[in-house]
C-alpha positions in Angstrom: -16.9 28.1 -4.7 -18.0 28.1 -8.3 -16.4 26.4 -11.2 -13.8 28.5 -13.0 -13.6 28.8 -16.8 -10.0 28.0 -17.6 -8.5 29.2 -20.9 -5.1 29.2 -22.4 -4.8 32.8 -21.2 -5.5 32.1 -17.5 -4.2 28.5 -17.2 -0.8 29.4 -15.9 -2.1 31.7 -13.2 -5.2 29.6 -12.1 -3.6 26.1 -12.3 0.2 26.1 -12.6 0.7 28.8 -9.9 -2.2 27.8 -7.7 -1.7 27.1 -4.1 -3.3 23.8 -3.2 -4.8 21.2 -5.5 -6.7 22.1 -8.7 -9.3 19.8 -10.3 -9.6 20.4 -14.1 -12.4 19.0 -16.2 -11.5 18.8 -19.9 -14.8 18.7 -21.8 -16.8 19.8 -24.9 -20.3 21.1 -25.2 -21.3 18.4 -27.7 -20.0 15.5 -25.5 -22.8 13.4 -23.9 -20.6 11.9 -21.1 -19.2 15.4 -20.4 -22.8 16.5 -19.7 -23.2 13.6 -17.3 -19.9 14.7 -15.5 -20.8 18.4 -15.3 -23.2 18.2 -12.3 -20.6 16.1 -10.4 -17.9 18.7 -11.1 -20.3 21.5 -10.1 -21.1 19.7 -6.8 -17.4 19.2 -6.0 -16.8 22.9 -6.6 -19.7 23.8 -4.2 -18.6 21.4 -1.4 -14.8 21.6 -1.6 -12.9 24.4 0.2 -9.4 22.8 -0.1 -9.2 22.7 -3.9 -9.9 25.0 -6.9 -12.2 23.5 -9.6 -12.1 24.5 -13.2 -13.3 23.5 -16.7 -11.4 23.6 -20.0 -13.4 23.4 -23.2 -11.1 21.3 -25.5 -12.6 23.0 -28.6 -11.5 26.4 -27.4 -8.1 25.3 -25.8 -6.8 22.6 -28.0 -3.3 23.5 -27.0 -3.9 22.6 -23.4 -5.7 19.4 -24.3 -2.7 18.4 -26.5 -0.2 19.4 -23.8 -1.8 17.0 -21.3 -2.5 14.2 -23.8 -6.3 14.5 -23.5 -7.4 12.0 -26.1 -10.9 11.2 -24.7 -13.4 13.4 -22.9 -14.3 13.9 -20.2 -10.9 13.8 -18.7 -10.4 15.0 -15.2 -6.9 15.9 -14.1 -6.0 16.8 -10.5 -2.9 19.2 -10.3 -0.8 19.5 -7.2 2.0 22.0 -7.1 1.4 22.9 -10.7 1.9 19.3 -11.9 -0.6 16.6 -13.0 -1.1 14.3 -10.1 -4.0 12.0 -11.1 -6.0 11.6 -14.3 -9.5 10.1 -14.7 -10.7 9.4 -18.3 -14.4 9.0 -18.8 -17.2 9.5 -16.3 -16.1 8.9 -12.7 -17.7 9.3 -9.3 -17.4 12.2 -7.0 -16.0 9.9 -4.4 -13.1 8.8 -6.7 -12.1 12.4 -7.3 -12.4 13.5 -3.7 -10.4 10.5 -2.4 -7.5 11.7 -4.5 -7.5 15.1 -2.9 -6.7 13.6 0.5 
């Protein structure tokens, strides 16, 4: 599965109403640590069948970043049943993210 581009317009449908867990990467194009995190997120999307994976550009969706108190990027939030379940701030490992899915 490929990484979905999540925006303010499709957030409710793709994340809040999703069946199963959703991993969201809050990022910005100019952010160095976000660029380090990007291949990890892409890899998780390719390998994971039991979760949806998406990215939110905080410059384009400031409302969503504010709603979920994203103060630093990258921030990864795992949603379960439409609610934030686990938050990672900064670069984290693929294993840390996948362990929270189980």
